[in-house]
C-alpha positions in Angstrom: 118.5 111.0 33.6 119.1 110.1 30.5 117.4 113.1 28.7 119.7 116.2 30.1 122.8 113.9 28.9 121.1 113.5 25.5 120.6 117.6 25.0 124.1 118.7 26.8 126.1 115.6 24.4 123.5 117.6 21.3 125.0 120.5 22.5 128.4 119.7 22.9 128.1 118.5 19.2 126.5 121.8 17.4 123.2 119.6 16.6 119.5 120.1 17.9 118.0 116.6 19.6 115.9 116.4 16.2 118.8 116.8 14.0 120.5 114.4 16.3 117.5 111.7 15.9 117.9 112.4 11.9 121.4 111.2 12.1 121.0 108.2 14.2 117.8 106.8 12.7 115.5 107.7 15.2 112.1 109.0 14.9 111.4 112.3 16.2 108.8 110.8 18.0 111.2 109.4 20.5 112.7 112.4 21.0 109.2 114.1 22.1 108.1 111.4 24.5 112.0 111.7 25.7 111.5 115.2 26.4 108.3 115.2 27.7 108.5 112.5 30.0 111.5 114.5 31.1 109.1 117.0 32.4 107.0 115.0 33.8 109.9 113.7 36.2 110.4 110.7 34.5 113.5 109.1 33.4 112.8 107.8 30.4 115.5 106.0 28.7 115.8 104.1 24.9 115.9 100.4 24.6 119.3 99.4 25.5 119.9 98.7 20.8 119.0 102.5 20.4 121.0 103.5 23.8 124.3 102.0 22.0 123.7 104.1 18.9 123.2 107.0 20.5 126.4 106.5 22.5 128.2 105.5 20.0 127.8 108.4 17.9 128.8 110.7 20.7 131.7 108.6 22.0 130.3 108.3 25.4 130.2 104.9 27.7 126.3 103.5 27.4 126.6 103.8 31.5 127.2 107.5 31.0 124.1 108.1 28.9 122.2 106.4 30.8 123.3 108.6 34.0 125.0 105.5 35.6 128.3 106.4 35.9 130.1 109.6 35.0 131.9 110.6 32.1 134.9 108.2 30.6 136.9 108.4 27.4 136.0 106.7 24.6 138.3 103.3 24.2 139.6 104.4 20.7 140.4 108.1 22.3 144.0 107.7 23.5 145.6 110.7 25.6 148.2 110.8 23.1 145.3 111.7 20.4 143.4 113.8 23.1 144.5 117.3 21.4 143.9 116.4 17.8 140.1 115.0 18.8 137.4 118.3 18.4 134.0 119.2 19.1 131.9 121.5 18.5 130.3 124.2 20.6 127.2 126.7 19.8 128.0 130.2 18.7 124.9 131.9 20.4 124.0 135.5 19.8 122.3 136.2 23.2 121.9 134.5 26.5 119.0 135.2 28.4 119.3 134.3 32.0 117.9 131.6 33.8 117.1 129.5 30.0 118.8 126.2 29.6 121.3 126.3 26.4 119.2 123.6 25.0 116.5 126.3 24.8 117.9 129.0 23.2 117.3 129.6 19.8 119.5 132.5 19.1 122.6 130.0 17.4 124.6 131.5 14.6 127.3 128.6 14.2 129.4 126.7 15.8 133.3 126.6 16.9 135.7 123.5 17.3 137.8 123.1 20.6 139.6 120.8 22.0 137.9 117.2 22.9 140.9 117.5 26.0 139.0 120.7 27.4 136.1 118.9 28.1 137.7 116.7 30.5 136.8 116.7 34.4 133.0 117.7 33.3 134.1 121.1 31.9 131.3 123.2 29.6 132.1 125.6 27.0 130.0 128.0 24.6 130.7 130.9 22.4 129.3 134.1 22.4 129.4 137.0 19.4 130.9 140.7 21.3 128.5 142.7 20.3 129.2 146.8 20.9 132.4 148.0 22.4 132.6 148.5 26.1 135.4 146.1 26.0 137.5 147.8 23.3 140.3 147.5 22.3 140.5 143.8 23.9 137.3 143.2 22.4 136.1 144.1 18.7 131.9 144.2 17.8 132.0 140.9 16.0 134.3 138.9 17.3 133.6 135.2 18.8 134.7 134.4 22.2 134.8 131.0 23.9 133.3 130.8 27.8 133.8 128.0 30.0 130.3 127.4 32.0 131.1 128.5 35.6 129.5 130.2 38.2 132.5 131.5 40.3 135.5 133.6 38.8 139.1 135.1 39.8 138.8 139.0 40.4 140.5 140.6 37.4 138.8 137.9 34.7 137.2 138.9 31.5 133.4 137.4 32.4 130.2 136.9 30.8 127.9 138.0 33.7 124.2 138.8 34.3 122.7 141.4 36.4 119.3 141.7 37.4 118.4 139.5 35.3 119.5 140.4 31.8 120.7 139.0 28.6 124.7 137.7 29.5 127.1 140.5 29.2 131.0 140.4 29.0 132.6 142.8 31.4 136.3 142.5 33.7 135.2 141.4 37.1 137.1 142.4 40.3 136.3 140.9 43.3 136.7 143.0 46.8 136.8 141.6 50.2 133.5 143.2 51.3 132.1 141.1 49.2 131.6 144.3 46.5 131.6 143.3 42.8 132.9 145.9 40.1 131.6 145.3 36.6 134.8 147.2 34.2 134.2 147.8 30.7 137.9 148.3 28.8 136.6 151.2 27.1 137.1 153.9 28.6 134.1 155.8 27.3 132.3 153.4 29.7 132.1 153.9 33.0 132.5 151.1 35.5 130.4 149.8 37.7 130.3 148.5 41.4 128.0 146.5 43.4 127.9 146.5 47.0 127.6 142.5 48.4 123.7 143.2 49.4 122.8 144.9 46.0 125.3 142.0 44.3 123.0 139.6 46.0 119.5 140.9 45.8 119.9 142.2 41.9 121.6 139.7 41.7 124.7 139.7 40.0 126.0 135.8 38.5 128.6 134.8 36.4 128.2 132.7 33.3 131.1 132.1 32.3 135.0 132.8 32.2 136.6 134.0 28.4 139.3 131.5 27.4 139.6 132.3 24.0 139.2 135.5 21.6 138.7 133.8 18.1 138.5 136.9 15.1 137.6 136.9 11.5 140.3 139.0 9.3 139.2 140.2 6.5 135.5 138.9 6.1 
């Protein structure tokens, strides 16, 4: 469907659908129309002229934009230049469980990541670290770049949801019996281990894996 692809592309670029429509010279009414129809289960699409403008703006094909083909590199994005291309992702203060990224209003800014990271359909977002439970590896105010995924390997630092709460940052350990341990790095905080049954019923879910830490010095 068109509208979820459009909103995902907006998120990657670090703009709201409304901001994108202004920069594209498209009426806000069009965005409202697409959104309303999408919520009603109708795949409302722009005309081909508008679709081409939107595709060019985001550097994707029209077929991808309209949900007719998988994502490909833009024709002018040569593999040799890929690492020099960047995209913007949103930095969030909090991420409520189950809330679509496009609906979260707690956006604190944007960060650049290499466009090459997006190959294979990967998605990224950023969070501001709050508190000292992951000290000394992570400090209050640090920005972490997260690859969105629902599974992780044991020992990885992950954004985790526990019982539907906002995302929390913890080191995750997975055990053969299906139990899950969420371990703070700060020894002043106790780790918490959940049985397989507890993890399933709370539930405990993975929101993404930390791939990079960014720290401002002297700000």
